[in-house]
C-alpha positions as CSV (number, residue, x, y, z in Angstrom):
1,L,64.3,168.0,-9.0
2,R,65.6,170.0,-12.0
3,R,62.2,170.0,-13.6
4,T,60.5,171.5,-10.6
5,L,59.2,175.0,-10.9
6,G,61.5,177.5,-9.1
7,T,64.8,175.6,-9.7
8,F,67.8,176.5,-11.7
9,D,71.3,175.1,-12.5
10,A,74.3,176.9,-11.1
11,S,77.8,176.6,-9.6
12,I,79.0,178.1,-6.4
13,L,82.6,178.9,-5.4
14,A,82.7,176.9,-2.2
15,P,84.8,178.0,0.8
16,S,87.4,175.4,-0.2
17,G,88.0,177.5,-3.3
18,K,86.6,174.9,-5.7
19,W,83.6,175.4,-8.0
20,M,80.7,173.0,-7.1
21,M,77.7,172.3,-9.4
22,V,74.4,172.9,-7.6
23,I,70.7,173.1,-8.2
24,G,69.2,176.3,-6.9
25,R,65.7,176.2,-5.4
26,Y,63.9,179.4,-4.5
27,G,62.2,179.8,-1.2
28,G,60.4,182.9,0.1
29,A,63.3,184.3,2.0
30,H,66.2,182.2,0.8
31,V,67.7,180.1,-2.0
32,D,68.7,176.5,-1.3
33,L,71.7,175.1,-3.2
34,L,71.7,171.4,-3.4
35,R,74.7,169.4,-4.7
36,F,74.1,168.4,-8.3
37,F,75.7,165.0,-7.9
38,S,74.1,163.9,-4.7
39,V,71.0,162.1,-3.6
40,S,70.7,164.1,-0.4
41,P,67.6,166.4,-0.2
42,V,69.4,168.6,2.3
43,P,70.9,171.8,0.8
44,S,74.6,172.2,1.0
45,F,74.3,176.0,1.1
46,V,71.4,178.3,2.0
47,I,71.6,181.9,0.8
48,E,69.3,184.2,2.8
49,R,67.7,187.0,0.8
50,R,67.9,189.6,3.5
51,G,71.0,191.7,3.2
52,L,72.1,190.0,-0.1
53,D,73.2,192.4,-2.8
54,I,74.4,191.8,-6.4
55,T,77.6,193.8,-6.9
56,G,78.0,192.9,-10.6
57,T,78.5,190.1,-13.1
58,R,81.5,189.1,-15.1
59,Q,82.7,186.5,-17.6
60,P,84.6,183.5,-16.3
61,T,88.4,183.7,-16.4
62,D,90.4,181.2,-18.5
63,E,91.0,179.1,-15.4
64,E,87.3,179.2,-14.4
65,T,86.0,178.3,-17.9
66,S,87.1,174.6,-17.4
67,R,85.3,174.4,-14.0
68,I,81.9,175.8,-14.7
69,P,79.4,174.9,-17.5
70,P,79.8,176.7,-20.8
71,G,77.7,179.9,-21.3
72,F,77.5,180.7,-17.6
73,I,78.2,184.1,-16.2
74,I,79.6,184.8,-12.7
75,V,77.3,186.7,-10.4
76,M,79.2,188.6,-7.7
77,L,77.2,188.8,-4.5
78,V,77.9,190.3,-1.1
79,R,76.1,189.6,2.2
80,S,77.3,190.9,5.6
81,G,80.6,191.9,4.0
82,D,81.3,188.4,2.7
83,E,81.6,187.9,-1.1
84,L,79.8,185.0,-2.8
85,L,80.3,183.9,-6.4
86,L,77.5,182.1,-8.2
87,A,77.8,181.0,-11.9
88,M,74.6,180.6,-13.8
89,D,73.1,181.0,-17.3
90,Y,72.1,184.6,-18.1
91,R,68.4,183.7,-18.3
92,D,68.6,182.2,-14.8
93,Y,70.4,185.4,-13.6
94,T,67.5,187.6,-14.8
95,G,65.2,185.4,-12.7
96,F,67.5,185.5,-9.7
97,S,67.9,189.2,-9.8
98,A,64.1,189.7,-10.1
99,W,63.6,187.4,-7.1
100,L,66.1,189.4,-5.1
101,E,64.7,192.8,-6.1
102,A,61.1,191.6,-5.3
103,G,62.1,191.0,-1.7
104,P,60.6,192.9,1.2
105,I,61.6,196.5,1.6
106,A,64.4,197.0,4.2
107,G,63.0,198.0,7.5
108,S,59.5,197.0,6.7
109,W,57.4,195.1,9.2
110,Q,54.6,192.7,8.9
111,I,51.3,192.6,10.7
């Protein structure tokens, strides 16, 4: 799965407050996040592209450093007023931000 085109390694701050290693898989309108240490093909989280905004990036705190892979940055996202934190390698972040920016224009319609 990790070798498949359109996937990346990441960690997400789960609602429980713990960081969870995941494999991100791009879809047209969403990113599926599958647990890293699982055999289930069902995503644990699905992040919809519509309404998702990147509010910034930051370095991990001392406490977070032991919970996410080395070299990862934390991407701060907001969707419908809810904050999401994803940690990923900077190269994967550039791809993620390009994917997000390449989304459909807000208010556009399809024929």
